LUMRO-404496 format. One record per residue (C-alpha): x, y, z; residue in three letters; residue number from 1. Coordinates in nm, 3 decimals. Layout:
N
+---------+---------+---------+-------+-------+
!      px !      py !      pz ! lumnu ! milum !
+---------+---------+---------+-------+-------+
!       X !       Y !       Z !   ALA !   NUM !
...
+---------+---------+---------+-------+-------+
END
This chain:
152
+---------+---------+---------+-------+-------+
!      px !      py !      pz ! lumnu ! milum !
+---------+---------+---------+-------+-------+
!  -2.001 !  -0.726 !   0.512 !   MET !     1 !
!  -2.339 !  -0.552 !   0.491 !   LYS !     2 !
!  -2.340 !  -0.187 !   0.388 !   ARG !     3 !
!  -2.610 !   0.070 !   0.460 !   VAL !     4 !
!  -2.650 !   0.413 !   0.301 !   LEU !     5 !
!  -2.870 !   0.678 !   0.462 !   ILE !     6 !
!  -3.002 !   0.952 !   0.233 !   VAL !     7 !
!  -3.153 !   1.294 !   0.301 !   CYS !     8 !
!  -3.170 !   1.617 !   0.104 !   LEU !     9 !
!  -2.837 !   1.798 !   0.154 !   GLY !    10 !
!  -2.645 !   1.542 !   0.361 !   ASN !    11 !
!  -2.570 !   1.783 !   0.644 !   ILE !    12 !
!  -2.844 !   1.719 !   0.905 !   CYS !    13 !
!  -3.050 !   1.400 !   0.922 !   ARG !    14 !
!  -2.845 !   1.147 !   0.728 !   SER !    15 !
!  -2.507 !   1.235 !   0.883 !   PRO !    16 !
!  -2.673 !   1.230 !   1.227 !   MET !    17 !
!  -2.802 !   0.879 !   1.156 !   ALA !    18 !
!  -2.464 !   0.780 !   1.015 !   GLN !    19 !
!  -2.282 !   0.902 !   1.326 !   GLY !    20 !
!  -2.519 !   0.717 !   1.558 !   VAL !    21 !
!  -2.494 !   0.398 !   1.351 !   MET !    22 !
!  -2.114 !   0.411 !   1.324 !   GLU !    23 !
!  -2.092 !   0.458 !   1.701 !   HIS !    24 !
!  -2.328 !   0.164 !   1.756 !   TYR !    25 !
!  -2.129 !  -0.056 !   1.517 !   ILE !    26 !
!  -1.804 !   0.032 !   1.693 !   LYS !    27 !
!  -1.932 !  -0.011 !   2.049 !   THR !    28 !
!  -2.096 !  -0.344 !   1.965 !   HIS !    29 !
!  -1.786 !  -0.481 !   1.786 !   ASN !    30 !
!  -1.969 !  -0.515 !   1.454 !   LEU !    31 !
!  -1.712 !  -0.340 !   1.232 !   SER !    32 !
!  -1.634 !  -0.668 !   1.056 !   ASN !    33 !
!  -2.004 !  -0.714 !   0.971 !   GLN !    34 !
!  -2.146 !  -0.369 !   0.899 !   LEU !    35 !
!  -2.054 !  -0.032 !   0.754 !   SER !    36 !
!  -2.249 !   0.288 !   0.706 !   CYS !    37 !
!  -2.233 !   0.598 !   0.488 !   ASP !    38 !
!  -2.468 !   0.884 !   0.405 !   SER !    39 !
!  -2.549 !   1.099 !   0.104 !   ALA !    40 !
!  -2.788 !   1.366 !  -0.017 !   GLY !    41 !
!  -3.003 !   1.403 !  -0.326 !   THR !    42 !
!  -2.895 !   1.766 !  -0.363 !   GLY !    43 !
!  -2.547 !   1.905 !  -0.424 !   SER !    44 !
!  -2.565 !   2.236 !  -0.233 !   TRP !    45 !
!  -2.338 !   2.124 !   0.050 !   HIS !    46 !
!  -2.097 !   1.882 !  -0.121 !   VAL !    47 !
!  -1.767 !   1.876 !   0.065 !   GLY !    48 !
!  -1.899 !   2.051 !   0.377 !   GLU !    49 !
!  -1.898 !   1.907 !   0.726 !   LEU !    50 !
!  -2.236 !   1.828 !   0.881 !   ALA !    51 !
!  -2.437 !   2.121 !   1.014 !   ASP !    52 !
!  -2.284 !   2.250 !   1.339 !   PHE !    53 !
!  -2.605 !   2.162 !   1.526 !   ARG !    54 !
!  -2.578 !   1.800 !   1.409 !   THR !    55 !
!  -2.214 !   1.789 !   1.518 !   ARG !    56 !
!  -2.300 !   1.952 !   1.852 !   THR !    57 !
!  -2.568 !   1.693 !   1.933 !   VAL !    58 !
!  -2.332 !   1.409 !   1.843 !   LEU !    59 !
!  -2.035 !   1.558 !   2.029 !   GLN !    60 !
!  -2.250 !   1.594 !   2.340 !   ASN !    61 !
!  -2.304 !   1.217 !   2.320 !   GLN !    62 !
!  -1.934 !   1.143 !   2.268 !   GLY !    63 !
!  -1.976 !   1.072 !   1.897 !   ILE !    64 !
!  -1.725 !   1.217 !   1.652 !   ARG !    65 !
!  -1.837 !   1.271 !   1.293 !   LEU !    66 !
!  -1.589 !   1.368 !   1.021 !   ASP !    67 !
!  -1.821 !   1.295 !   0.727 !   HIS !    68 !
!  -1.830 !   1.550 !   0.446 !   ARG !    69 !
!  -2.148 !   1.591 !   0.246 !   ALA !    70 !
!  -2.175 !   1.407 !  -0.082 !   ARG !    71 !
!  -2.445 !   1.335 !  -0.335 !   THR !    72 !
!  -2.604 !   1.004 !  -0.415 !   LEU !    73 !
!  -2.408 !   0.827 !  -0.692 !   PHE !    74 !
!  -2.551 !   0.577 !  -0.939 !   SER !    75 !
!  -2.286 !   0.329 !  -0.818 !   SER !    76 !
!  -2.440 !   0.343 !  -0.468 !   ASP !    77 !
!  -2.727 !   0.123 !  -0.584 !   PHE !    78 !
!  -2.484 !  -0.165 !  -0.641 !   ASP !    79 !
!  -2.250 !  -0.085 !  -0.353 !   LYS !    80 !
!  -2.504 !  -0.083 !  -0.066 !   PHE !    81 !
!  -2.727 !  -0.361 !   0.069 !   ASP !    82 !
!  -2.980 !  -0.124 !   0.226 !   LEU !    83 !
!  -3.058 !   0.236 !   0.130 !   ILE !    84 !
!  -3.261 !   0.429 !   0.385 !   LEU !    85 !
!  -3.441 !   0.752 !   0.299 !   THR !    86 !
!  -3.539 !   1.013 !   0.554 !   MET !    87 !
!  -3.877 !   1.115 !   0.413 !   ASP !    88 !
!  -4.126 !   1.024 !   0.142 !   ARG !    89 !
!  -4.009 !   1.296 !  -0.097 !   TRP !    90 !
!  -3.647 !   1.175 !  -0.075 !   ILE !    91 !
!  -3.773 !   0.818 !  -0.105 !   HIS !    92 !
!  -3.951 !   0.893 !  -0.433 !   GLN !    93 !
!  -3.646 !   1.079 !  -0.563 !   GLU !    94 !
!  -3.414 !   0.789 !  -0.481 !   VAL !    95 !
!  -3.653 !   0.541 !  -0.644 !   LEU !    96 !
!  -3.660 !   0.757 !  -0.959 !   LYS !    97 !
!  -3.280 !   0.759 !  -0.977 !   ARG !    98 !
!  -3.236 !   0.389 !  -0.908 !   SER !    99 !
!  -3.257 !   0.089 !  -1.137 !   PRO !   100 !
!  -3.565 !  -0.128 !  -1.079 !   LYS !   101 !
!  -3.336 !  -0.404 !  -0.951 !   SER !   102 !
!  -3.247 !  -0.185 !  -0.650 !   ALA !   103 !
!  -3.602 !  -0.094 !  -0.545 !   HIS !   104 !
!  -3.627 !  -0.376 !  -0.289 !   ASP !   105 !
!  -3.331 !  -0.240 !  -0.093 !   LYS !   106 !
!  -3.468 !   0.117 !  -0.068 !   ILE !   107 !
!  -3.670 !   0.175 !   0.248 !   ARG !   108 !
!  -3.787 !   0.464 !   0.461 !   LEU !   109 !
!  -3.559 !   0.509 !   0.763 !   TYR !   110 !
!  -3.850 !   0.527 !   1.003 !   ARG !   111 !
!  -3.985 !   0.192 !   0.882 !   ASP !   112 !
!  -3.741 !   0.062 !   1.145 !   PHE !   113 !
!  -3.846 !   0.309 !   1.419 !   ASP !   114 !
!  -4.022 !   0.115 !   1.697 !   PRO !   115 !
!  -4.222 !   0.429 !   1.785 !   GLN !   116 !
!  -4.361 !   0.509 !   1.443 !   GLY !   117 !
!  -4.307 !   0.534 !   1.073 !   SER !   118 !
!  -4.325 !   0.801 !   0.805 !   GLY !   119 !
!  -4.106 !   1.105 !   0.760 !   ASP !   120 !
!  -3.817 !   1.213 !   0.976 !   LEU !   121 !
!  -3.862 !   1.588 !   0.946 !   GLU !   122 !
!  -3.567 !   1.801 !   0.836 !   ASP !   123 !
!  -3.446 !   2.009 !   1.133 !   PRO !   124 !
!  -3.245 !   2.252 !   0.916 !   TYR !   125 !
!  -3.481 !   2.549 !   0.963 !   TYR !   126 !
!  -3.571 !   2.448 !   1.317 !   GLY !   127 !
!  -3.420 !   2.477 !   1.660 !   THR !   128 !
!  -3.150 !   2.286 !   1.844 !   GLN !   129 !
!  -3.434 !   2.088 !   2.004 !   GLN !   130 !
!  -3.537 !   1.967 !   1.658 !   ASP !   131 !
!  -3.185 !   1.828 !   1.611 !   PHE !   132 !
!  -3.209 !   1.660 !   1.953 !   GLU !   133 !
!  -3.535 !   1.496 !   1.844 !   GLU !   134 !
!  -3.370 !   1.364 !   1.526 !   VAL !   135 !
!  -3.096 !   1.219 !   1.746 !   TYR !   136 !
!  -3.353 !   1.043 !   1.965 !   GLN !   137 !
!  -3.517 !   0.885 !   1.658 !   VAL !   138 !
!  -3.174 !   0.769 !   1.536 !   CYS !   139 !
!  -3.085 !   0.633 !   1.879 !   LEU !   140 !
!  -3.392 !   0.409 !   1.901 !   ARG !   141 !
!  -3.399 !   0.315 !   1.531 !   THR !   142 !
!  -3.033 !   0.216 !   1.484 !   THR !   143 !
!  -3.053 !  -0.112 !   1.683 !   PRO !   144 !
!  -3.353 !  -0.218 !   1.473 !   GLN !   145 !
!  -3.167 !  -0.149 !   1.149 !   ILE !   146 !
!  -2.863 !  -0.340 !   1.274 !   VAL !   147 !
!  -3.081 !  -0.635 !   1.377 !   LYS !   148 !
!  -3.239 !  -0.638 !   1.030 !   TYR !   149 !
!  -2.898 !  -0.632 !   0.858 !   LEU !   150 !
!  -2.728 !  -0.889 !   1.081 !   VAL !   151 !
!  -3.016 !  -1.140 !   1.066 !   ASN !   152 !
+---------+---------+---------+-------+-------+
END
């Protein structure tokens, strides 16, 4: 079983959106015996909260249910997960700082797998509902590439 962790700042917008899309993909493609997904944040402001209502709205509109509650990145995550994906360069540097050197090879930028581009997936928190829709579209096209990487 391969395990992926997706990390953003507060674990209420980008990473739970990506988690919801990936979990839905795993379920609909009968890959539950091969893959699992979780998400976390580098900050603790929202620990225990559900994802932002705009994240949940976008997912619900696509028939995706997300019950994830925000959590922080734990030191044990570096051993537990096979791939750790960060949503932007700042988060990436923060995760690298917190990780043992032995885990550095498994820490990648999320958009490294995006067929339409790389770099940062901007935080929609202070944006509009459209910004959340755009994050969803990135997740939708990126998830199959991540799954292909993990399964192969």
